[in-house]
N, C-alpha and C positions, 0 to 999 in steps of 0.2 A: 744362570750363573754369571756372576760379575767377574770378568777377566781383568779388570783394572784399567780399562781403556775409556771408561765413561767420562772422566774428568778431562782427559786429553782431547777426546772428540768434541766435548763442549767448548774447550778453549779454541780449537781449530774453527769451529762453527762461529764463535764470537769474532774471531779475527777476520774471517771471510765476510761476515756481516758488516763489520766496521769498514773493510776495504770497499765493499759495494756502496755503502752509504757515503763514504768520502768521494768516491768516483762520481756518484750521482750529484753531490753538491758542487763539484768542480764543473760538471757539464751544465748544471742549472745556472751557475754563475756566468759561464761563457755565453749561454743563450741570452741571459739578462743584459750582459755587456753589448752583445750584438744588437739587441732590440733598442738599447739606449742610443747606439750609433745611428740606427735607422731613424729614430725619433728626432735626433739632432739634425740629421740630413734633411728630413721632411720640413723642418722649421727653417732651413737655410736655403733660400731660393737659388742663390748663386751656386752653391755646392751641388744642388740637385740638377741644375742646368748643365753644369760641368760633367756630372756623371752621365747624363743623357747624351752629351756630345761624345764622350769617350765610348759609350756603348754603341752609338751609331757608327762611329769610325771602325770599331771592332767588327761590327756586322758587315760593313762595306768591304773591309779587308778580307773577311772570311768568304764573302760572295765572290770577290775578285779571284781569290785563290781557287775556289771551286770551279770557276769558269776556266782558269788556266789549266787545272788538272784535266778537265774534260777535253780541252783542245789537244792534250797530250795522250788521249786515249784512256784516261782513268775513268772509273765508274762503270766499266763493262769488261766482261771476260771474253776475249776474242783470240783467234788463232793469229799468231805473229807471222806465220809463213806467207809472204806475199806471192810466192810462186813455187815452182818445182826445182829451182836451182839453188844449190847450197850457198853460193855467194850471196844471193838475195836474202836468204834466211839469216845468215851470219851477219850481214850488214844491218839488217833490220833489228837484230838483237842488240848489237853494240850501239846503234843509234838510239834505241829505246833506253838502254842503260845509261847513256849520257844525259838524256833529257829528264828521265824520271829518277829521283834520288832513291826511291824505294820500289822494289818490284817483287812480285811473287810469280815465279815461272814454273809452269807444269810441263814437263816432258812426258809425252804420252804416245801410245800406239793405239790406233783405232780399233784393233781387234782384241785389245786387252780390257776385259770387263771391269777390272779394278780401277782403271783410269776413268771410267764413267762415274764411279763413286766420287772421285776428286772433282770431276767436272761439275757435278751437282752442287758440291759445297762451295767451290770458287765462284760459281754463278751467283750464289747468294751473298758472298762476301764482297765481291767487286763493287757493287753500288753502295754498299754500307761504309766501306773504308776507302774514301776517295784519295787519301794521302799516299796510297800505293797503287801501282799499276799491276793488274792481274792479266797474265797472258798464258797461252798454251802453245807448245811447239810439237808438231808431229815429227817424231824421229825418223819416219819413213819418207819424209818430204824434204829432202835436201838439207838435212841437219847433221850430216856426218861429222863435220868439223867441230860443231858445238858439242856433240855427243862425246867425242874423243877429248876435246879440250877441257870439258867440265866433268869428265868422269861419270857420265850417265850410263849405268849398267843394269839398272832395274827399273821397270815400269810398274806403277807410276813413280816418278821422282819429282819432287818440288824443290826448287832452289830459292833461297831467300837472299835478295840482293839489296845492299844499302850503300850509297855513296860509291858506286862502281865496283864494289867488292862482294864476292859470294861469302855470306856469313855462315850458311848452313845448308846441308842437303837433308831433305826428308825422304828417305828411300823406303818405299813400301809403307806399311802401317805399323811397324813395330813400336815407333815412338808415340803412336796414337793409341796404344793399347793392344796392338797385335790383332785387331779385328777391323772389318770394313763397316762396322755398325757404330763407329764413333760419331759424335754430333758435330754440327757446323760450329757450335760454340767452342768445343774443345779445340778444333783446328785453329780458330781465330785466336784463342788464348795462347796456343803453342807458338803461332807465328809472332804474336806480340812479345814473346819472351826475347826475341831478337830485335825488338824495336822497329819492325818493318811496318806494323800497323799500330794504331793507337786504340787498343782494346780497353774499354771501360767496363768494369764490373768485377765480381768476385771470381775466384777460381771455379771452373765448372764443377757441378755436383758429382759428376762421374769420377773426377779425380779425388774429390773429398771422400767419396764412398769407397775408393779403392777399386773401382770397376775397370779402370783403364790404366793398367800398369804394363810396362814393357815386359815381354815374356821370353825374349831370346829365341831359341829354337822352339817354335810352337806350331800351332795349327795353321797360322798364316804362312809360315815357311813351307809347310806341307802343301798348302793350296797353291803357293807360288811354284813349287816343284811340278805340280800337276799342269800348271799353265805354261811354264817355260822349259821344263825338263832339265837336261844337264847344263844348259846355258845359264840357268839361274844358280845352280850349284857352284859353277866356276866363278860367276860374278860375285857371289858372296865372299869369295876369297879376294878377288881383285879390289872390291870396294874398301876393304880394310887397309890396303896398301896405298891406293890412290885416293887421296883426300885433298882436292884442290880448293880448299876453303880460303886461300889467300890470293886468289887470282885478281889481279888489278886490270880492269878492262881498258884502262888508259894506255897500257903498254902493249 
């Protein structure tokens, strides 16, 4: 039975084909122009030498930057607590925040198994993203001041720091899909949304496929309740009130 849509569908198909063809021609022309530029460059000794010099200087600057990052503790994921005294931990934190423009800080409790999930991911990210310093702070080792100052009420909590300011708290796993089975790639992508690391690549497939969506009150919260009991229930109320995302470490 002909419902009268045949001609319309044919027109839509033709328009789509024309759009694809036009897009392909534009891309081909861009490639040809780029190849022409390369050919001209290869035929120009002075221009080629200048390009080599610029590239060499870029590599030298990049190598110098990597070395500077490593001297500041970048490239590895380590505990920031130098001792058992709160003053030492607090001082180390503020000193690190002044030296490193970008930081990923994990507040953890040794007995909380969900923190081990975060440890595993950050261990992989630290050497890959040298532009940020990745550290962890044991909340049971003299970190009372920081815990109160930064509103740390749920473990694990990751804070994202840039230019001496806290940009965001990742509390638990709700923003990572409400599950502890999220990928390292997803965590990297999420952190990069606050420009704390330079993630290169497409959005992780688990987001594209809709497998990692915030779930609100879900199975994760139930597991957290099992882990923390009433303390987690009360903290979920407090975290909605206390949001210190505008803390300036300089003050």
